[in-house]
Backbone as a printed PyTorch tensor [residue, N CA C, xyz], in Angstrom:
tensor([[[-18.5270, -17.4110,  60.0270],
         [-19.0960, -17.0740,  58.7370],
         [-18.0610, -16.3300,  57.9100]],

        [[-17.9740, -16.6890,  56.6520],
         [-17.0160, -16.0070,  55.7800],
         [-17.6140, -14.6870,  55.2810]],

        [[-16.8430, -13.9830,  54.4600],
         [-17.2780, -12.6500,  54.0080],
         [-18.5320, -12.7130,  53.1370]],

        [[-18.7380, -13.8200,  52.4200],
         [-19.9510, -13.9700,  51.6090],
         [-21.1900, -13.9840,  52.5020]],

        [[-21.1370, -14.7270,  53.6010],
         [-22.2520, -14.7710,  54.5350],
         [-22.4430, -13.4160,  55.2010]],

        [[-21.3500, -12.7800,  55.5930],
         [-21.4380, -11.4900,  56.2760],
         [-22.0800, -10.4310,  55.3880]],

        [[-21.8690, -10.5210,  54.0950],
         [-22.4150,  -9.5320,  53.1610],
         [-23.8500,  -9.8530,  52.7340]],

        [[-24.3250, -11.0510,  53.0210],
         [-25.6450, -11.4850,  52.5410],
         [-26.7730, -10.8260,  53.3250]],

        [[-27.7330, -10.3030,  52.5700],
         [-28.9440,  -9.7440,  53.1610],
         [-30.0970, -10.0700,  52.2160]],

        [[-31.3050,  -9.7550,  52.6350],
         [-32.4880, -10.0070,  51.8180],
         [-32.7300,  -8.7810,  50.9460]],

        [[-32.2150,  -8.8370,  49.7290],
         [-32.2910,  -7.6970,  48.8080],
         [-33.1720,  -8.0890,  47.6180]],

        [[-34.1590,  -7.2600,  47.3510],
         [-35.0580,  -7.4910,  46.2250],
         [-34.5010,  -6.8610,  44.9530]],

        [[-35.0190,  -7.3310,  43.8230],
         [-34.7850,  -6.6420,  42.5510],
         [-35.5590,  -5.3200,  42.6150]],

        [[-35.3000,  -4.3800,  41.7140],
         [-35.9630,  -3.0710,  41.7820],
         [-37.4930,  -3.1820,  41.8060]],

        [[-38.1430,  -2.3130,  42.6120],
         [-39.6100,  -2.3050,  42.6790],
         [-40.2320,  -2.0440,  41.3100]],

        [[-41.4100,  -2.6160,  41.1250],
         [-42.2210,  -2.4470,  39.9080],
         [-41.4880,  -2.8500,  38.6310]],

        [[-40.5670,  -3.7910,  38.7710],
         [-39.8740,  -4.3450,  37.6050],
         [-40.3900,  -5.7630,  37.3750]],

        [[-39.9450,  -6.3730,  36.3160],
         [-40.3740,  -7.7350,  36.0040],
         [-40.0010,  -8.7510,  37.0720]],

        [[-38.9990,  -8.4400,  37.8920],
         [-38.5670,  -9.3370,  38.9630],
         [-38.7250,  -8.6970,  40.3450]],

        [[-39.6640,  -7.7790,  40.4870],
         [-39.8420,  -7.0560,  41.7470],
         [-40.1470,  -7.9900,  42.9130]],

        [[-40.6720,  -9.1540,  42.6410],
         [-41.0330, -10.1230,  43.6680],
         [-39.8470, -10.9740,  44.1160]],

        [[-38.7230, -10.9090,  43.3950],
         [-37.6280, -11.8540,  43.5920],
         [-36.4840, -11.2770,  44.4150]],

        [[-35.9480, -12.1190,  45.2860],
         [-34.7500, -11.7620,  46.0350],
         [-33.5310, -11.9690,  45.1470]],

        [[-32.5410, -11.1130,  45.2890],
         [-31.2780, -11.3020,  44.5870],
         [-30.4660, -12.3280,  45.3680]],

        [[-29.9130, -13.2960,  44.6780],
         [-29.1370, -14.3400,  45.3460],
         [-27.7590, -14.4400,  44.7200]],

        [[-26.7580, -14.3610,  45.5500],
         [-25.3880, -14.5240,  45.0860],
         [-25.0210, -16.0000,  45.0180]],

        [[-23.7530, -16.2630,  44.9280],
         [-23.2570, -17.6350,  44.8890],
         [-23.1050, -18.1670,  46.3180]],

        [[-23.1180, -19.4810,  46.4530],
         [-22.7330, -20.0870,  47.7210],
         [-23.8660, -20.4680,  48.6460]],

        [[-23.4870, -20.6110,  49.9180],
         [-24.3380, -21.2060,  50.9360],
         [-25.5910, -20.4500,  51.3060]],

        [[-25.6340, -19.1660,  51.0650],
         [-26.8170, -18.3990,  51.4600],
         [-27.9990, -18.6240,  50.5290]],

        [[-27.7470, -19.1830,  49.3840],
         [-28.8210, -19.3530,  48.3880],
         [-29.9540, -20.2400,  48.8860]],

        [[-29.6340, -21.2620,  49.6650],
         [-30.6720, -22.1670,  50.1670],
         [-31.6350, -21.4320,  51.0990]],

        [[-31.1040, -20.5920,  51.9600],
         [-31.9530, -19.8200,  52.8730],
         [-32.7960, -18.8260,  52.0860]],

        [[-32.1700, -18.1400,  51.1370],
         [-32.9030, -17.1820,  50.3130],
         [-34.0150, -17.8710,  49.5260]],

        [[-33.7600, -19.0730,  49.0220],
         [-34.7820, -19.7970,  48.2540],
         [-35.9700, -20.1770,  49.1330]],

        [[-35.7150, -20.5890,  50.3550],
         [-36.8040, -20.9520,  51.2690],
         [-37.6660, -19.7360,  51.5930]],

        [[-37.0280, -18.6060,  51.8530],
         [-37.7690, -17.3700,  52.1420],
         [-38.5070, -16.9010,  50.8900]],

        [[-37.8820, -17.0620,  49.7290],
         [-38.5050, -16.6580,  48.4650],
         [-39.8170, -17.3940,  48.2370]],

        [[-39.8790, -18.6600,  48.5850],
         [-41.1180, -19.4210,  48.4260],
         [-42.2510, -18.8120,  49.2490]],

        [[-41.9520, -18.3960,  50.4680],
         [-42.9680, -17.7580,  51.3120],
         [-43.3680, -16.3850,  50.7690]],

        [[-42.4110, -15.6710,  50.1980],
         [-42.7100, -14.3560,  49.6170],
         [-43.6860, -14.4980,  48.4600]],

        [[-43.4320, -15.4400,  47.5790],
         [-44.3210, -15.6500,  46.4240],
         [-45.7050, -16.0890,  46.8820]],

        [[-45.7630, -16.9730,  47.8740],
         [-47.0530, -17.4040,  48.4080],
         [-47.8370, -16.2130,  48.9430]],

        [[-47.1770, -15.3480,  49.6960],
         [-47.8350, -14.1570,  50.2320],
         [-48.3280, -13.2560,  49.1070]],

        [[-47.4650, -12.9720,  48.1440],
         [-47.8310, -12.0390,  47.0750],
         [-48.9500, -12.5800,  46.1920]],

        [[-48.9810, -13.8710,  45.9790],
         [-50.0060, -14.4510,  45.1000],
         [-51.3270, -14.7240,  45.8090]],

        [[-51.2720, -15.2120,  47.0510],
         [-52.4840, -15.7440,  47.6560],
         [-52.9600, -15.0320,  48.9150]],

        [[-52.1240, -14.2530,  49.5590],
         [-52.5130, -13.6310,  50.8210],
         [-52.8220, -12.1560,  50.6540]],

        [[-52.0040, -11.4660,  49.9470],
         [-52.1340, -10.0170,  49.7810],
         [-53.3960,  -9.6840,  48.9980]],

        [[-54.1230,  -8.7000,  49.4930],
         [-55.3480,  -8.2580,  48.8170],
         [-54.9980,  -7.2790,  47.7030]],

        [[-55.3930,  -7.6040,  46.4860],
         [-55.1640,  -6.7230,  45.3440],
         [-56.1400,  -7.1100,  44.2410]],

        [[-56.3580,  -6.2100,  43.3240],
         [-57.2760,  -6.4760,  42.2160],
         [-56.5450,  -6.9300,  40.9630]],

        [[-55.2530,  -7.1190,  41.0580],
         [-54.4460,  -7.5100,  39.8940],
         [-54.5710,  -9.0070,  39.6090]],

        [[-54.2310,  -9.3970,  38.3830],
         [-54.1430, -10.8140,  38.0490],
         [-52.9130, -11.3960,  38.7300]],

        [[-52.7770, -12.7140,  38.7030],
         [-51.6710, -13.3720,  39.3910],
         [-50.3070, -12.8790,  38.9170]],

        [[-50.1180, -12.7830,  37.6110],
         [-48.8220, -12.3300,  37.1060],
         [-48.5960, -10.8620,  37.4460]],

        [[-49.6280, -10.0440,  37.3270],
         [-49.5020,  -8.6330,  37.6740],
         [-49.1990,  -8.4560,  39.1610]],

        [[-49.7190,  -9.3600,  40.0040],
         [-49.4560,  -9.2940,  41.4370],
         [-47.9620,  -9.3650,  41.7160]],

        [[-47.2560, -10.1230,  40.9170],
         [-45.8220, -10.2920,  41.1340],
         [-45.0090,  -9.1480,  40.5560]],

        [[-45.4330,  -8.6050,  39.4420],
         [-44.6430,  -7.5680,  38.7600],
         [-44.9500,  -6.1610,  39.2440]],

        [[-46.0820,  -5.9400,  39.8770],
         [-46.4750,  -4.6030,  40.3210],
         [-46.1770,  -4.3780,  41.8000]],

        [[-45.1530,  -5.0170,  42.3030],
         [-44.8030,  -4.9120,  43.7110],
         [-43.9170,  -3.6900,  43.9270]],

        [[-44.3210,  -2.8330,  44.8500],
         [-43.5340,  -1.6500,  45.1860],
         [-42.6140,  -1.9170,  46.3640]],

        [[-41.8680,  -0.9320,  46.7460],
         [-40.8860,  -1.0600,  47.8210],
         [-41.5470,  -1.4330,  49.1520]],

        [[-42.6370,  -0.7550,  49.5020],
         [-43.3240,  -1.0520,  50.7570],
         [-43.8450,  -2.4800,  50.7680]],

        [[-44.4260,  -2.9070,  49.6350],
         [-44.9620,  -4.2660,  49.5350],
         [-43.8550,  -5.3080,  49.6150]],

        [[-42.6830,  -5.0010,  49.0800],
         [-41.5500,  -5.9100,  49.2060],
         [-41.2130,  -6.1160,  50.6860]],

        [[-41.1780,  -5.0280,  51.4210],
         [-40.8800,  -5.1240,  52.8530],
         [-41.9290,  -5.9200,  53.6080]],

        [[-43.1990,  -5.6930,  53.2840],
         [-44.2800,  -6.4410,  53.9330],
         [-44.2050,  -7.9300,  53.6000]],

        [[-43.9220,  -8.2350,  52.3380],
         [-43.8040,  -9.6380,  51.9270],
         [-42.6460, -10.3100,  52.6500]],

        [[-41.5260,  -9.6150,  52.7670],
         [-40.3710, -10.1790,  53.4640],
         [-40.6740, -10.3720,  54.9420]],

        [[-41.2920,  -9.3860,  55.5760],
         [-41.6320,  -9.5040,  57.0000],
         [-42.5770, -10.6820,  57.2400]],

        [[-43.5550, -10.8420,  56.3650],
         [-44.4900, -11.9580,  56.4960],
         [-43.7640, -13.2870,  56.3090]],

        [[-42.9070, -13.3740,  55.3060],
         [-42.1750, -14.6110,  55.0350],
         [-41.2640, -14.9850,  56.2050]],

        [[-40.5470, -14.0110,  56.7360],
         [-39.6600, -14.2920,  57.8600],
         [-40.4530, -14.7190,  59.0900]],

        [[-41.5480, -14.0130,  59.3830],
         [-42.3770, -14.3500,  60.5430],
         [-42.9910, -15.7410,  60.3970]],

        [[-43.5070, -16.0610,  59.2230],
         [-44.0990, -17.3890,  58.9830],
         [-43.0720, -18.4890,  59.2190]],

        [[-41.8750, -18.2880,  58.6960],
         [-40.8250, -19.3040,  58.8210],
         [-40.3920, -19.4630,  60.2710]],

        [[-40.2010, -18.3530,  60.9790],
         [-39.7940, -18.4250,  62.3810],
         [-40.8890, -19.0450,  63.2430]],

        [[-42.1410, -18.7220,  62.9440],
         [-43.2660, -19.2740,  63.6920],
         [-43.3390, -20.7900,  63.4910]],

        [[-43.1310, -21.2330,  62.2690],
         [-43.1210, -22.6760,  61.9960],
         [-41.9500, -23.3570,  62.7100]],

        [[-40.7940, -22.7070,  62.7100],
         [-39.6230, -23.2760,  63.4030],
         [-39.8810, -23.3790,  64.8960]],

        [[-40.6590, -22.4570,  65.4370],
         [-40.9920, -22.4750,  66.8590],
         [-42.1520, -23.3810,  67.1970]],

        [[-42.5620, -24.2150,  66.2720],
         [-43.6220, -25.1750,  66.5290],
         [-45.0040, -24.5690,  66.6220]],

        [[-45.1830, -23.3690,  66.0880],
         [-46.4910, -22.7280,  66.1150],
         [-46.8380, -22.1080,  67.4550]],

        [[-45.8440, -21.9590,  68.3320],
         [-46.1200, -21.3800,  69.6310],
         [-45.1790, -20.2680,  70.0460]],

        [[-44.1440, -20.0450,  69.2310],
         [-43.1950, -18.9960,  69.5740],
         [-42.3330, -18.6390,  68.3780]],

        [[-41.7540, -17.4710,  68.4370],
         [-40.7740, -17.0440,  67.4420],
         [-39.7540, -16.1770,  68.1710]],

        [[-38.4970, -16.3320,  67.8030],
         [-37.4320, -15.5150,  68.3610],
         [-36.7950, -14.7550,  67.2160]],

        [[-36.6760, -13.4450,  67.3870],
         [-36.0580, -12.5900,  66.3760],
         [-34.7450, -12.0640,  66.9560]],

        [[-33.6710, -12.2320,  66.2040],
         [-32.3550, -11.7480,  66.6160],
         [-32.0190, -10.4780,  65.8530]],

        [[-31.5980,  -9.4570,  66.5900],
         [-31.1470,  -8.2060,  65.9910],
         [-29.7920,  -7.8470,  66.5840]],

        [[-29.0610,  -7.0050,  65.8780],
         [-27.7630,  -6.5570,  66.3670],
         [-27.9210,  -5.2680,  67.1660]],

        [[-27.2000,  -5.1920,  68.2610],
         [-27.1530,  -3.9640,  69.0430],
         [-25.9260,  -3.1740,  68.6180]],

        [[-25.7560,  -2.0050,  69.1850],
         [-24.5910,  -1.1670,  68.8840],
         [-23.3240,  -1.8820,  69.3560]],

        [[-22.1990,  -1.6120,  68.7180],
         [-20.9380,  -2.2420,  69.1390],
         [-20.6240,  -1.9330,  70.5980]],

        [[-20.1570,  -2.9610,  71.2950],
         [-19.7710,  -2.7930,  72.6940],
         [-18.3690,  -3.3420,  72.8840]],

        [[-17.7320,  -2.9050,  73.9220],
         [-16.3910,  -3.3880,  74.2150],
         [-16.4710,  -4.2960,  75.4280]],

        [[-16.3190,  -5.5760,  75.1900],
         [-16.3700,  -6.5610,  76.2550],
         [-15.1390,  -7.4370,  76.1290]],

        [[-14.4940,  -7.6590,  77.2300],
         [-13.3470,  -8.5690,  77.2260],
         [-13.8810,  -9.9890,  77.3370]],

        [[-13.5360, -10.8540,  76.3860],
         [-14.0250, -12.2250,  76.4550],
         [-13.3950, -12.9820,  77.6150]],

        [[-14.1130, -13.9620,  78.1160],
         [-13.5920, -14.8140,  79.1780],
         [-12.4360, -15.6280,  78.6390]],

        [[-11.6300, -16.0910,  79.5230],
         [-10.4660, -16.8900,  79.1270],
         [-10.9290, -18.1210,  78.3550]],

        [[-10.2810, -18.3840,  77.2620],
         [-10.6340, -19.5310,  76.4280],
         [-11.6170, -19.1950,  75.3200]],

        [[-12.1440, -17.9740,  75.2990],
         [-13.0860, -17.5530,  74.2740],
         [-12.4870, -16.4230,  73.4570]],

        [[-12.9170, -16.3450,  72.2120],
         [-12.4530, -15.2760,  71.3300],
         [-13.6660, -14.4670,  70.8940]],

        [[-13.6220, -13.1850,  71.1130],
         [-14.7290, -12.3080,  70.7140],
         [-14.7040, -12.1270,  69.1990]],

        [[-15.8690, -12.1840,  68.5750],
         [-15.9280, -11.9680,  67.1260],
         [-16.6930, -10.7040,  66.7660]],

        [[-17.0810,  -9.9290,  67.7520],
         [-17.7920,  -8.6570,  67.6080],
         [-19.1360,  -8.7850,  66.8920]],

        [[-19.5910,  -9.9800,  66.6490],
         [-20.9140, -10.1780,  66.0610],
         [-21.8260, -10.8670,  67.0690]],

        [[-21.4560, -12.0690,  67.4780],
         [-22.2930, -12.8380,  68.3990],
         [-22.5310, -12.0900,  69.7050]],

        [[-21.5540, -11.3240,  70.1490],
         [-21.7050, -10.5690,  71.3930],
         [-22.7450,  -9.4660,  71.2750]],

        [[-23.0600,  -9.0630,  70.0810],
         [-23.9920,  -7.9510,  69.8530],
         [-25.4210,  -8.4090,  69.5710]],

        [[-25.6560,  -9.7000,  69.4940],
         [-27.0000, -10.1980,  69.1730],
         [-27.9150, -10.0580,  70.3850]],

        [[-29.0890,  -9.5290,  70.1360],
         [-30.1170,  -9.4170,  71.1680],
         [-31.3300, -10.2060,  70.7110]],

        [[-31.9090, -10.9830,  71.6220],
         [-33.0480, -11.8410,  71.3080],
         [-34.3580, -11.1800,  71.7350]],

        [[-35.3510, -11.2920,  70.8700],
         [-36.7020, -10.8130,  71.1490],
         [-37.6430, -11.9910,  70.9350]],

        [[-38.3000, -12.4230,  71.9850],
         [-39.1640, -13.6010,  71.9030],
         [-40.6280, -13.1810,  71.8590]],

        [[-41.4020, -13.8850,  71.0110],
         [-42.8190, -13.5760,  70.8190],
         [-43.6470, -14.8380,  70.9570]],

        [[-44.7990, -14.7110,  71.6110],
         [-45.7080, -15.8450,  71.7650],
         [-46.9280, -15.6980,  70.8500]],

        [[-46.9480, -14.6310,  70.0420],
         [-48.0070, -14.4360,  69.0540],
         [-47.3600, -14.1410,  67.7000]],

        [[-47.8200, -14.8210,  66.6810],
         [-47.2400, -14.6390,  65.3480],
         [-47.4260, -13.2130,  64.8410]],

        [[-48.5830, -12.6250,  65.0700],
         [-48.8440, -11.2600,  64.5950],
         [-47.8810, -10.2570,  65.2300]],

        [[-47.5640, -10.4460,  66.4990],
         [-46.6220,  -9.5430,  67.1740],
         [-45.2250,  -9.6970,  66.5940]],

        [[-44.8270, -10.9250,  66.3070],
         [-43.5170, -11.1630,  65.6980],
         [-43.4550, -10.5230,  64.3170]],

        [[-44.5100, -10.6820,  63.5420],
         [-44.5370, -10.1090,  62.1960],
         [-44.4880,  -8.5840,  62.2440]],

        [[-45.2140,  -7.9760,  63.1590],
         [-45.1980,  -6.5250,  63.2920],
         [-43.8060,  -6.0360,  63.7040]],

        [[-43.1720,  -6.7500,  64.6290],
         [-41.8250,  -6.3800,  65.0690],
         [-40.8360,  -6.4720,  63.9120]],

        [[-40.9110,  -7.5580,  63.1510],
         [-40.0190,  -7.7240,  61.9980],
         [-40.2790,  -6.6190,  60.9770]],

        [[-41.5400,  -6.3160,  60.7340],
         [-41.8890,  -5.2610,  59.7880],
         [-41.3070,  -3.9180,  60.2350]],

        [[-41.3760,  -3.6290,  61.5320],
         [-40.8230,  -2.3880,  62.0690],
         [-39.2990,  -2.3370,  61.9520]],

        [[-38.6610,  -3.5060,  61.9160],
         [-37.1910,  -3.5900,  61.8750],
         [-36.7040,  -4.2690,  60.5930]],

        [[-37.4660,  -4.1430,  59.5150],
         [-37.1540,  -4.8650,  58.2830],
         [-35.7890,  -4.4890,  57.7120]],

        [[-35.3550,  -3.2600,  57.9150],
         [-34.0440,  -2.8640,  57.3910],
         [-32.9040,  -3.5940,  58.0740]],

        [[-33.1430,  -4.1570,  59.2400],
         [-32.1260,  -4.9650,  59.9160],
         [-31.8740,  -6.2720,  59.1670]],

        [[-32.7800,  -6.6460,  58.2770],
         [-32.6250,  -7.8690,  57.5000],
         [-32.3120,  -7.5970,  56.0330]],

        [[-32.7220,  -6.4450,  55.5200],
         [-32.5300,  -6.2100,  54.0950],
         [-31.5410,  -5.1040,  53.7570]],

        [[-31.0290,  -4.4040,  54.7370],
         [-30.0990,  -3.3200,  54.4790],
         [-28.6860,  -3.8160,  54.1890]],

        [[-27.9790,  -3.0610,  53.3760],
         [-26.5770,  -3.3810,  53.0910],
         [-25.7920,  -3.4170,  54.3970]],

        [[-24.9760,  -4.4300,  54.5650],
         [-24.1430,  -4.5450,  55.7580],
         [-24.9010,  -4.9470,  57.0070]],

        [[-26.1410,  -5.3780,  56.8540],
         [-26.9640,  -5.7160,  58.0100],
         [-26.7350,  -7.1300,  58.5320]],

        [[-26.0470,  -7.9640,  57.7760],
         [-25.8710,  -9.3810,  58.1140],
         [-27.2370, -10.0680,  58.2220]],

        [[-28.1890,  -9.6360,  57.3830],
         [-29.5680, -10.0910,  57.4850],
         [-29.7730, -11.5840,  57.4250]],

        [[-29.0380, -12.2680,  56.5620],
         [-29.2200, -13.7160,  56.4410],
         [-28.6790, -14.4220,  57.6820]],

        [[-27.5690, -13.9550,  58.2160],
         [-27.0190, -14.5500,  59.4400],
         [-27.9830, -14.3160,  60.6040]],

        [[-28.5260, -13.1130,  60.7190],
         [-29.4890, -12.8320,  61.7860],
         [-30.7130, -13.7310,  61.6740]],

        [[-31.1650, -13.9570,  60.4450],
         [-32.3140, -14.8430,  60.2510],
         [-31.9580, -16.2720,  60.6300]],

        [[-30.7630, -16.7230,  60.2870],
         [-30.3290, -18.0740,  60.6490],
         [-30.2790, -18.2360,  62.1690]],

        [[-29.7190, -17.2570,  62.8690],
         [-29.7190, -17.2890,  64.3360],
         [-31.1530, -17.3060,  64.8610]],

        [[-32.0150, -16.4990,  64.2680],
         [-33.4160, -16.4540,  64.6950],
         [-34.0800, -17.8120,  64.5240]],

        [[-33.7880, -18.4800,  63.4210],
         [-34.3330, -19.8270,  63.1990],
         [-33.8690, -20.7940,  64.2800]],

        [[-32.5840, -20.7620,  64.5870],
         [-32.0370, -21.6680,  65.5980],
         [-32.6670, -21.4250,  66.9660]],

        [[-32.7870, -20.1680,  67.3590],
         [-33.3670, -19.8710,  68.6670],
         [-34.8780, -20.0990,  68.6840]],

        [[-35.5580, -19.9180,  67.5700],
         [-36.9950, -20.2120,  67.5150],
         [-37.2370, -21.7050,  67.6400]],

        [[-36.4200, -22.4660,  66.9720],
         [-36.5480, -23.9330,  66.9930],
         [-36.1270, -24.4910,  68.3500]],

        [[-35.2350, -23.8540,  69.0260],
         [-34.5570, -24.2030,  70.2630],
         [-33.4530, -25.2060,  69.9830]],

        [[-32.4150, -25.1060,  70.7540],
         [-31.2660, -25.9860,  70.5560],
         [-31.5920, -27.4270,  70.9290]],

        [[-32.5240, -27.6270,  71.8490],
         [-32.9220, -28.9900,  72.2260],
         [-33.6220, -29.7100,  71.0910]],

        [[-34.4490, -28.9690,  70.3300],
         [-35.1910, -29.5760,  69.2290],
         [-34.3270, -29.6610,  68.0090]]])
């Protein structure tokens, strides 16, 4: 992954602004992933979340906590669908470790730090993602790459 991918995370526009529901998207390859997640976020904010606001107000009156909940729901829904409705795998980074790679391999200090968390219930996966939402939306978190790995492992390499 190049530096654009490494810097990509799920970052919202400022809360309670006209674009509070929208993810910020830079140039390049990460935009497709962000757009797919954005569709799930809008679906959640418009049709799933309980609120007394009108449809347009539902999108513009989103606060920071609601942004995190919408993102957690969108990520969990997508991973659950990738897992065929029976599983989801969430990838998170662990603390840096010093491991000598085997002969013929080159350590990149990223893949070696990925830890997999597998869930057989969608609600458990969503709660876990919600508890660790900053791992996907924080600066320097590699959130989009972690989500891409999560998609691959949820789908399984065989499928």
